[in-house]
Every structure is written in C-alpha cells, then in structure tokens.
C-alpha positions as CSV (number, residue, x, y, z in Angstrom):
1,M,-67.0,14.3,31.0
2,K,-68.6,11.2,29.4
3,T,-72.5,11.7,30.0
4,L,-75.6,9.4,29.3
5,Y,-78.9,11.0,29.1
6,L,-82.0,8.8,29.1
7,D,-85.2,10.5,28.0
8,C,-88.2,8.5,29.8
9,G,-90.7,10.5,28.3
10,M,-92.7,7.0,27.5
11,G,-91.6,5.4,30.6
12,A,-88.8,2.4,30.8
13,A,-88.6,-1.1,30.5
14,G,-85.8,-3.6,30.6
15,D,-85.8,-4.5,27.0
16,M,-86.5,-0.8,25.9
17,L,-82.9,0.4,28.1
18,T,-80.9,-2.8,26.8
19,A,-81.7,-1.7,23.1
20,A,-81.4,2.1,23.3
21,L,-78.1,1.3,24.9
22,L,-77.2,-1.2,22.3
23,E,-77.6,1.4,19.7
24,L,-75.0,3.6,21.2
25,L,-72.4,0.7,20.5
26,P,-70.5,0.6,17.1
27,D,-71.0,-3.2,16.8
28,P,-74.3,-3.9,18.2
29,D,-74.6,-7.6,16.7
30,G,-71.2,-8.6,18.3
31,F,-72.7,-7.4,21.7
32,V,-75.7,-9.3,21.3
33,E,-73.4,-12.6,20.1
34,K,-71.8,-11.9,24.1
35,L,-75.1,-11.7,25.3
36,N,-75.9,-15.0,24.3
37,A,-72.4,-16.4,25.4
38,L,-73.6,-15.2,29.0
39,G,-75.0,-18.5,29.7
40,L,-78.6,-17.7,31.1
41,P,-80.2,-20.9,31.1
42,G,-82.8,-21.1,27.9
43,V,-82.4,-17.5,27.5
44,R,-81.8,-16.1,23.7
45,Y,-81.5,-12.4,22.6
46,R,-82.1,-11.2,19.3
47,R,-82.3,-7.6,17.8
48,E,-84.9,-6.3,15.2
49,R,-85.9,-3.4,13.5
50,A,-88.5,-1.5,14.9
51,E,-90.7,1.8,14.1
52,K,-92.6,3.9,16.3
53,C,-94.5,7.0,14.8
54,G,-91.9,7.4,12.1
55,V,-88.8,6.8,14.0
56,V,-86.8,3.9,13.3
57,G,-84.8,2.1,16.0
58,T,-83.9,-1.1,17.6
59,R,-86.5,-4.0,19.5
60,M,-84.9,-6.6,21.8
61,V,-86.6,-9.7,21.6
62,V,-85.8,-11.9,24.8
63,T,-87.0,-15.7,24.7
64,V,-87.1,-17.8,27.4
65,H,-87.1,-21.9,26.1
66,G,-88.3,-20.1,22.8
67,A,-91.4,-18.3,24.4
68,E,-91.3,-14.4,25.0
69,E,-92.9,-13.3,28.0
70,D,-96.2,-11.6,27.4
71,A,-96.2,-7.9,27.0
72,A,-99.5,-7.5,28.5
73,A,-98.5,-9.2,31.9
74,C,-96.4,-7.6,34.7
75,P,-93.9,-9.3,36.4
76,H,-95.6,-11.7,39.4
77,T,-94.7,-13.4,42.7
78,H,-96.6,-15.0,45.3
79,P,-95.5,-16.1,48.8
80,H,-93.3,-19.2,48.7
81,E,-96.3,-21.6,49.8
82,H,-94.4,-25.0,49.5
83,P,-91.5,-26.8,51.3
84,H,-88.1,-26.1,50.0
85,E,-87.1,-29.5,49.3
86,H,-90.2,-29.9,46.5
87,P,-89.2,-26.6,44.2
88,H,-90.7,-29.0,41.1
89,E,-94.3,-29.1,42.3
90,H,-94.8,-25.1,42.2
91,P,-97.7,-24.5,39.5
92,H,-97.2,-22.3,36.6
93,E,-99.1,-19.3,36.5
94,H,-97.4,-17.3,33.5
95,P,-99.3,-17.5,30.3
96,H,-96.6,-19.6,28.4
97,E,-96.9,-23.2,28.6
98,H,-93.9,-24.7,27.3
99,P,-93.8,-28.0,25.7
100,H,-92.0,-30.9,27.8
101,E,-88.9,-31.0,26.0
102,H,-87.8,-27.9,27.0
103,P,-86.2,-28.1,30.6
104,H,-87.7,-26.0,33.4
105,E,-85.1,-24.9,36.1
106,H,-87.8,-24.4,38.4
107,S,-85.0,-24.4,41.5
108,H,-84.4,-21.0,40.3
109,S,-87.2,-19.2,41.6
110,S,-86.0,-17.8,45.1
111,M,-83.9,-15.0,45.8
112,E,-81.2,-17.1,46.9
113,E,-81.5,-20.0,44.0
114,I,-81.6,-16.6,41.7
115,E,-78.2,-15.6,43.4
116,R,-76.9,-19.0,42.9
117,L,-77.6,-19.0,39.4
118,V,-75.7,-15.9,38.5
119,R,-72.7,-16.7,40.5
120,G,-72.6,-20.3,38.9
121,R,-73.6,-20.2,35.6
122,L,-72.9,-16.5,34.2
123,S,-69.2,-15.7,32.9
124,L,-69.3,-12.5,34.4
125,T,-66.7,-10.4,36.7
126,E,-67.6,-10.3,40.4
127,H,-68.1,-6.5,39.9
128,L,-70.9,-7.3,37.6
129,I,-72.3,-10.1,39.1
130,G,-72.7,-7.8,42.0
131,E,-74.5,-5.2,39.7
132,I,-77.1,-8.0,38.7
133,L,-77.7,-9.0,42.1
134,S,-78.3,-5.4,43.2
135,V,-80.5,-4.4,40.6
136,Y,-82.4,-7.6,41.2
137,D,-82.6,-7.0,45.1
138,L,-84.7,-3.9,44.4
139,I,-87.0,-6.0,42.6
140,A,-87.3,-8.5,45.3
141,Q,-87.6,-5.9,48.2
142,A,-90.7,-4.2,46.4
143,E,-92.2,-7.5,45.6
144,S,-91.6,-8.3,49.6
145,H,-93.2,-4.9,50.6
146,V,-96.1,-5.2,47.8
147,H,-96.9,-8.8,49.3
148,G,-96.2,-8.4,53.3
149,V,-93.9,-11.2,53.1
150,P,-90.2,-11.7,54.0
151,V,-88.0,-12.0,50.4
152,A,-86.9,-15.4,51.2
153,E,-90.9,-16.5,51.0
154,L,-91.0,-15.4,47.6
155,H,-91.3,-17.3,44.7
156,F,-90.6,-15.8,41.3
157,H,-92.0,-17.5,38.4
158,E,-89.6,-18.7,35.6
159,V,-90.5,-16.5,32.6
160,G,-90.4,-13.7,34.4
161,T,-87.4,-14.3,36.5
162,M,-85.0,-15.5,33.0
163,D,-86.7,-12.6,31.3
164,A,-85.8,-10.1,34.0
165,L,-82.4,-11.3,34.5
166,A,-81.6,-11.6,30.9
167,D,-82.8,-7.6,30.8
168,I,-80.9,-6.7,34.0
169,A,-77.6,-8.5,32.9
170,A,-77.6,-7.0,29.4
171,V,-77.9,-3.4,30.7
172,C,-75.6,-3.8,33.2
173,L,-73.0,-5.5,30.6
174,L,-73.9,-2.3,28.5
175,M,-73.1,0.3,31.2
176,E,-70.1,-1.4,32.0
177,T,-69.1,-1.2,28.2
178,L,-70.2,2.3,27.9
179,A,-68.9,3.7,31.1
180,P,-70.6,7.0,31.2
181,D,-68.9,9.3,34.1
182,E,-72.3,10.5,34.9
183,T,-76.1,9.2,34.0
184,V,-79.1,11.8,34.2
185,A,-82.5,10.8,33.4
186,S,-85.6,12.8,32.8
187,P,-88.6,12.5,34.8
188,V,-90.2,9.3,34.5
189,H,-93.6,8.9,32.5
190,V,-95.5,5.7,34.4
191,G,-98.5,5.9,32.2
192,C,-102.1,5.6,33.6
193,G,-105.3,3.5,34.2
194,Q,-104.7,0.3,35.4
195,V,-102.9,-3.1,34.2
196,Q,-103.9,-6.9,34.2
197,C,-101.6,-8.7,36.4
198,A,-102.0,-12.5,37.9
199,H,-103.3,-11.4,41.0
200,G,-105.9,-9.3,39.5
201,I,-106.3,-5.5,38.0
202,L,-103.6,-3.1,39.5
203,P,-103.2,0.3,39.0
204,V,-100.7,2.1,37.3
205,P,-97.8,2.3,37.7
206,A,-97.7,-1.5,39.3
207,P,-97.4,-1.5,42.8
208,A,-93.5,-2.6,42.7
209,A,-92.6,0.1,40.5
210,A,-94.4,2.5,42.5
211,Y,-92.1,1.3,45.5
212,I,-89.0,1.0,43.7
213,L,-89.6,4.7,41.9
214,Q,-90.1,6.3,45.7
215,G,-87.9,9.7,45.7
216,V,-87.5,9.5,41.7
217,P,-89.6,12.4,40.0
218,T,-92.3,10.6,37.9
219,Y,-95.7,11.6,36.6
220,G,-98.9,10.2,35.3
221,G,-99.7,11.6,32.0
222,A,-102.7,10.8,29.6
223,V,-101.4,7.6,28.5
224,K,-103.5,4.6,29.6
225,G,-101.2,1.8,30.1
226,E,-98.1,0.7,32.1
227,L,-95.0,2.6,30.7
228,C,-92.4,1.9,33.5
229,T,-92.1,-1.7,34.8
230,P,-90.6,-2.8,37.8
231,T,-87.2,-4.1,35.7
232,G,-87.3,-0.6,33.9
233,A,-87.8,1.0,37.7
234,A,-84.9,-1.0,39.4
235,L,-82.5,-0.2,36.3
236,L,-83.3,3.4,36.6
237,K,-83.1,4.0,40.3
238,H,-79.4,1.8,40.5
239,F,-77.7,3.6,37.5
240,V,-79.3,6.9,37.3
241,N,-77.0,9.8,39.0
242,R,-79.6,12.1,39.1
243,F,-83.0,13.0,37.3
244,G,-83.8,16.2,35.5
245,E,-83.6,18.2,32.5
246,M,-81.0,16.9,29.2
247,P,-77.7,18.5,30.4
248,V,-75.7,20.9,28.2
249,M,-73.7,18.2,26.1
250,K,-72.1,17.5,22.9
251,T,-73.7,14.5,21.6
252,Q,-72.1,11.5,20.0
253,A,-74.7,8.8,19.7
254,I,-78.4,8.3,19.9
255,G,-79.9,5.2,20.5
256,Y,-83.8,4.3,20.4
257,G,-84.8,1.4,22.1
258,M,-88.7,0.8,21.1
259,G,-91.3,-1.1,23.2
260,K,-93.6,-4.0,22.3
261,K,-96.9,-1.4,22.5
262,D,-98.0,1.0,20.2
263,F,-99.4,4.4,21.4
264,E,-99.9,8.0,19.9
265,A,-96.9,9.1,20.8
266,A,-93.6,6.8,19.6
267,N,-93.2,4.4,22.7
268,C,-89.4,4.4,23.2
269,V,-86.4,5.0,25.3
270,R,-83.9,7.7,23.8
271,A,-80.4,7.2,24.9
272,M,-78.1,10.1,24.2
273,L,-74.3,9.7,24.6
274,G,-72.1,13.0,24.7
275,E,-69.5,15.0,26.5
276,S,-70.7,17.6,29.0
277,D,-69.3,19.8,31.2
278,D,-68.1,18.7,34.6
279,P,-71.0,19.1,37.2
280,D,-68.6,19.9,39.9
281,D,-68.6,23.5,38.0
282,V,-72.1,24.0,39.5
283,V,-72.4,24.4,43.1
284,A,-75.2,24.7,45.7
285,E,-75.2,27.4,48.2
286,L,-77.0,26.3,51.4
287,S,-77.9,28.9,54.1
288,C,-79.7,29.4,57.1
289,N,-80.1,32.0,59.8
290,V,-80.0,30.8,63.6
291,D,-80.2,33.2,66.7
292,D,-80.1,30.7,69.7
293,M,-76.8,28.7,68.9
294,T,-73.8,29.2,70.9
295,A,-70.3,29.9,69.5
296,E,-68.9,26.5,70.2
297,A,-72.2,24.9,69.0
298,I,-71.6,26.8,65.5
299,G,-67.9,25.6,65.4
300,F,-69.1,22.2,66.0
301,A,-71.6,22.2,63.1
302,T,-69.3,23.8,60.5
303,E,-66.5,21.2,61.1
304,R,-69.1,18.3,60.7
305,L,-70.2,20.4,57.3
306,L,-66.6,20.3,56.2
307,E,-65.9,16.8,57.1
308,G,-69.1,15.9,55.4
309,G,-68.1,17.3,51.9
310,A,-68.7,20.8,51.7
311,L,-66.6,22.6,49.8
312,E,-66.7,25.7,52.2
313,A,-68.8,26.4,55.4
314,Y,-68.4,29.9,57.1
315,T,-70.5,32.3,59.0
316,V,-71.7,36.0,58.5
317,A,-72.9,38.1,61.6
318,A,-76.3,39.1,61.4
319,G,-79.0,41.3,62.9
320,M,-82.2,39.2,63.5
321,K,-85.7,39.8,64.5
322,K,-86.5,41.2,67.8
323,N,-83.0,43.0,67.7
324,R,-81.1,39.8,68.2
325,P,-77.8,39.2,67.2
326,G,-77.8,36.3,65.1
327,T,-75.2,34.1,62.7
328,V,-75.9,33.0,59.1
329,I,-74.5,29.8,58.3
330,R,-73.4,29.5,54.9
331,V,-72.0,26.2,52.9
332,I,-70.9,25.8,49.3
333,C,-71.4,22.3,48.3
334,R,-71.1,20.2,45.1
335,M,-74.7,19.2,43.4
336,R,-74.3,15.7,44.4
337,D,-73.6,16.1,48.2
338,R,-76.5,18.2,48.4
339,E,-78.5,15.9,50.2
340,P,-76.4,14.4,52.8
341,I,-75.1,18.2,53.5
342,L,-78.7,19.2,54.0
343,R,-79.1,16.3,56.6
344,L,-75.9,17.5,58.4
345,L,-77.2,21.4,58.6
346,F,-80.4,20.2,59.8
347,R,-78.7,17.4,62.6
348,H,-76.0,20.0,64.0
349,T,-78.1,23.6,63.7
350,S,-80.9,24.7,65.0
351,T,-82.4,25.9,61.9
352,I,-85.9,24.8,60.6
353,G,-85.6,26.0,57.0
354,V,-82.5,26.1,54.5
355,R,-82.4,28.4,51.3
356,E,-80.7,27.3,48.4
357,A,-79.0,28.8,45.4
358,V,-77.6,27.2,42.7
359,M,-74.4,28.8,41.0
360,R,-71.8,28.5,38.5
361,R,-68.3,28.6,39.7
362,Y,-65.1,28.8,37.8
363,V,-61.8,27.5,39.2
364,L,-58.3,27.1,38.3
365,Q,-56.6,23.5,37.5
366,R,-55.3,22.6,40.9
367,T,-52.6,20.0,41.4
368,V,-50.4,19.3,44.4
369,E,-46.7,18.4,44.0
370,V,-44.3,17.3,46.7
371,V,-41.0,19.4,46.6
372,Q,-37.8,17.9,48.4
373,T,-36.1,20.4,50.1
374,P,-33.1,20.5,52.7
375,Y,-35.8,21.2,55.2
376,G,-37.7,18.0,54.0
377,A,-40.6,17.2,52.0
378,V,-43.1,20.2,51.4
379,R,-46.2,20.0,49.5
380,R,-46.4,23.2,47.1
381,K,-50.4,23.4,45.6
382,N,-50.4,25.1,41.9
383,S,-53.2,26.4,40.1
384,V,-53.4,27.1,36.6
385,G,-56.0,28.7,34.3
386,Y,-57.5,31.8,32.5
387,G,-53.6,33.2,31.9
388,I,-53.0,32.9,35.8
389,E,-50.3,30.4,37.3
390,R,-50.1,30.6,41.0
391,H,-47.9,28.4,43.6
392,K,-48.3,28.2,47.2
393,Y,-46.9,26.3,49.9
394,E,-49.0,24.0,52.3
395,Y,-49.4,25.9,55.5
396,D,-48.7,22.8,57.8
397,D,-45.2,22.5,56.0
398,L,-44.4,26.3,56.1
399,S,-45.3,26.2,60.2
400,R,-43.0,22.9,60.7
401,I,-40.2,24.6,59.0
402,A,-40.8,27.8,60.3
403,K,-40.6,26.0,63.9
404,E,-38.0,24.4,63.3
405,Q,-35.8,27.1,62.0
406,G,-36.8,29.5,64.7
407,V,-38.3,32.2,62.1
408,G,-41.6,33.2,61.1
409,L,-43.5,32.2,58.3
410,Q,-42.5,34.5,55.6
411,E,-39.2,34.0,56.7
412,A,-39.8,30.1,56.4
413,K,-41.3,30.9,52.7
414,A,-38.5,32.9,51.6
415,L,-36.0,29.8,52.6
416,L,-38.1,27.7,50.3
417,Q,-38.4,30.2,47.1
418,E,-34.4,30.9,47.3
419,Y,-33.8,27.1,47.4
420,E,-36.3,26.7,44.5
421,S,-34.8,29.8,42.6
422,K,-31.1,27.8,43.1
423,G,-32.5,24.5,41.7
C-alpha cells in the first residue's frame, strides 16, 4: 500500500509540510504554478533552495500583498469587539504594514467570512474545499478555547489568515495529488521555552497548538523555540492516520521541507513516500477476564463487538480467584479499530482492565462470487494463497437450499458441487 511517513523530529509548520510534500512530486515547479492559480487574494507561492546542516531541501515562501509573515510571530486572534457592519475598522496588529496601494480584504477575518472566501474565490472541488475548512476549523476551535469566546467572535488578522489558508490549501491539494493509502507521522517535537506573540510571552507549544495536539504523542526536547505551529498541528491532526515509528516500507521518494530558523539540528520536516505492507496484517488481540456477568450479557457484548468491527470475538472458560468460574473475553481487531473496540469492551462488559497483544497474521486472499444454480443464486467464498486454493458455499445459502429440497446441509452441498462439476 502507498504510505506517506512524516518525520516531525523538528516539529511541523504549514510551509515546511508544503515544501516537504512538494519535493515528492516529479514536477514541483508546475505544481507551484497550480497553487498560484488557486485564487487566494494577494497570495503568491515561491519555492527556493535551502540548506540546513548540510542537507539541501526546499523552503516555501508565501507572500501576502508582497509581504511574508514574520517567522518570529505566532498566529494571533482576539475577540471580535467591533460591529460586523464595520469590518474595515479593525486595527492591524501584525508586524507588516503594507503600502496603501495593496488592497486589504478585511472582510475575510471571521470564520464565516473565511468560509465565504474559500467557497467563492478558490477554483477547487467541493471535496478539497471541505478539507481546507475542516483544517482551518481545528485552528478556530483551538483559538476559541484559548480566548474563551465563541468562534463567531474571533477576529483573524489578515496576513496570518491568508498565510495559514495558503499553507492549508497547498497541503490539502498536495495530499490529494499524492493520494497515500495511509499517512504515518513520528511523535511531534514541539520545542521548549517561550514564544513572543501579539498578546505577550507565551509558553511553547503555543496554547492553540497545545490544544490541537491533544491526543497526539509529543515531546519537548532541548531545542528552545516554537517548532510546531498551530497550522502545522492542525494539518497533522487532520491528515495523519497514526503516530509512531516509521513502518517497514520501500521508499520511492524523499522530500525535505525547510523551516525559516536555524538550529543545531536540521530544521526540517522529512517526508518519505513508498510502499509498505498492508496494516490489516497486523492485528491487536484484546482480552479481559470477568466473573460477574451472565451468559446473556456476555452474548450481547460479543454481538456488539462484532458489529463494531471486531474480526473475531469469542470466549474461553477460566477459573478465577476464590475458585470462581469465569470467562475470558477475547477480541481480534485491526489496529485502526483498536480504540472503538476498547470503548465497546468497557461499555458492554464489567471489566476494569483490558490486556493487549499486537501480532501479525497471515491470511489467504479472499473473494466472494455469486454462482447461478438451479437452486437459485449461491454465494461462494474463494480463498487462495501459500499454494492453497479453497472454496466454501455461504452457510445461509446452503441452509436455504437444504430446507427447500428437504435434505441435510451435506446433501445440499453435494447438489451444488455436482451441478458445478457438470458446468
């Protein structure tokens, strides 16, 4: 399967992710032209060669009305305190003052107006527009939580807004172009220390980034500075399927997206695109012991687990403490289904703890075909691999034929086999 791995050992920012993904393409310059044709007001993309600690990569330069956002300033918002009918009266707090000949589209400042801009100005499919707005909404929700005001009352400053939209649109378009089956990222290095923002000095990671990264494995390290921005955090949260070690994969392309600042370590995001084994071949075995559930309750729990995506759910009789007869409930599930299966186990059983074992499984390739017979349509499951070929009729179809013909299951199976051998 096509796998994208993102090495976030020096954090992540929108421009770094854009540059790293851009390097995976055969024609990055052509893609930059495509980005410049999107229609973001006043926005221009430019790629340039950059070197960090002897490693050559790409740095993406995004300008808004000719100005690049200050690398030292974090994105900022404040509660919307002005009447909506006078959006042009909002003060500028960003570090770049543009000449008067550059039009300022102050109306594009609230989340509602940002959505209007994206839907009305960008030449993109509805799917991509939805992706962009979903990522930006993560930032808006984080800023809303940090400032303690509803999203509708937040005011996003123009340069920061357009710069973030430019990064988000670029990454969304790149992800659609690369179309990985799975995206994996390393734990995210967020840096340490403090960062200067419009509202004062804040801890690293900045509050909005910290809010977005809830549930994501992160670490501080010894690098002083902001390594993961809110935009980078939102893009990772939206696109990454799982965080962890780099999977076993045959790498086909590598990209280095360089940041603006210089540190002792190479300040870059590394993207690796290649082929990896199907993650469905790695499964989790979740198990728990119970001694206070009725047979009916255990049966109900097993049904819910299977409905919830478990590959297998079964029980084993066990002797428990104090010589009580008990039951081991064991569930096999795909790694991506582990969290919902865990929730189902805790919801529908009396256990207070679940054990996990991660293991690899080896399976035959399975297909289902419908065979037309004198007894009606019959589903036949075919399994092939490891020098083995097996065929099995669907039980429900066998049962129906046995009832209709007044014979046993084996006889019904023999009737089908006889028909197929003649055909």
